[in-house]
N, C-alpha and C positions, 0 to 999 in steps of 0.2 A: 504494500500500500504506500509506503513512504517513497519508493522509487517511482511509482505512478505519479505522485504529487510533484516530485522533483522534475520529472520529465515534462509534465504539463506546464510548470512554471518556466522552464528553460526553453521549451519549444515556442511558447507564447511570446517570449522575449527574443526570439530569433537566435538563440544559442547562448545568451548571457546568463550568468549565475544570478539567482534572486538574492535579495538582501537577507541577512539572517532573520530579521523580524518577519519578513514576508514568508520565508520558508517555514519558520516556526508556527506562524498563524495557519498557513495552509496545511501543514503536517498535523497540527492539533485538530483542525476541522475534519480532515480525512480519518484520523484515528477515532474521533468521537462518532462520526457518521457510521463507520464500520462497527464500532462497539455497539451502538444503538441498534443497528440492523441485526447483529448477531444475538443480542439479548432478546429482541422482539421475535426473532426466529425461534428461540427456545420457548417463548410464550405460546407461539402458534403450534409448536410441535409437542406441547406438554403431554397430550394424550398418547401420541405415538411413542414418546420417550418413556412414558410410564410402563409400556408393554415391552419395549425393545432395548431401552437404555436407562434402566432405573437408577444408575449412578449419577445421571445428570442433575444439576442443581435443583430444578423444580421437583422432579419425581422423588429425589432423595430427601426433600424437606429442607434443604439448606437455604432455599429462597422460595417464598410464596409466589404463585402465578401473578397475583396482583402487584406484589412488590417488584417482580421482574418487569412487568409491563410499565410500571412507573419509572423504574430505573432506565429501561430502554428508551422510553419516550423522552426523558430528560437528556440522555446521551445524544440521541438523534437531533433533538431541538437545539442543543448547544452546538453541535457540529454544523447544522444549517445556519445558525446565527453567526458563527465564525466565518463561514463562506460569504455571507452577506456583508460582514464587516470587511472582508477582503476586497469587496467590490464585485463579486460574482454576479452574473446576469441572473435575474430572478427566475427566468424560465428554466435554466439549468439547475438551479437550486430546487425549484419545485419538481422538476423532472426526477432529480435524484431521490427526493422524498417519496415520490410516487412509485418508482421502480423498486425501491427498498421495501416499502410496505406491501406492495403487490406481490413481490417475490416471497416474502415471509409467509403470506397467507395462502398462496396457491401452489407453491413449489412441490408439495407432496401430492397434488391432485392433477397437475398439468405438466406433461412432458416438455412442452415448449418453454417452460420456465427457465431453461438454460439460457435463453435469449435475455431474460430479465436479469439473470446473474451477470451476464456480460454488460448489460445496460447499467448496472450499478457502478462498475468501474469506469465505463465510458462517460456517464453523466458526472461523476466526481471529477474526472480529468478535464472535461469541458467546462465545468463550473470553475475549477481552479484556474484554467487557462483564461477564461473570460475575466476573472478578477485580476489577472496579471497584465491586463492591457489589451486583450483581444483574443481571438480564437487561434491566432498563429497560422491561419490559412491552410494550405495544402499539407504542411508538415504535421500539424495537429490532427487534421482529418485523416491522413494516412496512418498515423500512429494509433488513433482511436479505432480505426477499422481493423488494423492488425491485432490490437489488444482484444477487441471483441471476438474475432475469429478464434484466437488462442483460448480465450476463456470458455467459449462454447464447446470447443473440442475437449478441453480439460474436464468440463462439467459432464459431458456425455460419457467420457471414460470413467469418471468417478461413479456415475450411476450404475455401471456394470458390476460394481461390487455387490449390489443387492440382487443380481440375477442368480437364481439357483444353479449351483454347480460352477460358478465363476471362480477363477483362481484369485481368491481374495487377497492373499499375501502379496502376490505379484502385482496385482492392480494397486494395492495400497502403496507399494514402493514406487511404482510409476507415477501415481497421482502426486505423491509427496515430492518427487523430483520435478514434475511439471509445475507444481505450485511454487517451488523455490525458484524455478526458472523464469517466472513472469518478468522479473527485472531485466532479462535479456531483451525483451521486446522494447522496453524503455531505452536500454543502452543502444540498440540498433538504430532507433529513431534519432537519438542524439548524435550518433556518428554521422548520419546522413546530413544533419545541419551543421556539421563541423564543430561539435561541442565535446571534445575528448575528455575534458575534466569531469563534467557531469556524467558522461557515458561510463567512465571508469567507476565513479561512485555508485551508479546503478548496478554495474556488473559485480562489484564487490558485495552487493546485497545477496547474491546467489549463495556463496558459501556460508554467509552469516545465517541465511534462512535455513540451510541444511543443518547447520549446527544447532539452531533453535529447535528444529524438528527432533533431532537426536536427543537433546536434553529433555524435551517434553516426553518423549517415548520412554526415557529412563526413569521418570518420576513414578 
């Protein structure tokens, strides 16, 4: 998520680094929007998790469903507010909220929700780019399209883990690798606009992501 935000800022500025304040504000907005969507996803999936993943916070009793809904709503609202403070176009902010909420409530019932998953990343990126002084033209559009295709493919592969007889362990490893590889899309787009420093920063997020996955698996 952080690399997506950095890429959006740099692409919108034609390859220039953002200021620390702008990067911090955009990063916080992205993190809060992501956290809000993830928390509200748990609210929507509470009944499913009670049957299949009882260790999740809501089924386990660590957090009530109402409390989780309140927390997720606050996280998402704060993320959207920070995007507005950044100067993001209202329609991209509204679009981000719409795709997050729609995905959370329909993803278990609609196979096409993989497009909404991609839409979450795309709308966040376009909202950040619009707050950085513009959409960045073809560079941002091409990056957003590539990111969307990658996320749709990744999401379709992840869904195969729930197919009876699927090689769950192998799929889990591949999905983890592809998740960690998302910053490579950002890095490639930044190389195209001759921004090697930001591109390297995004590329370095890949091994850091893999390390985080291994640490999480060890807990």
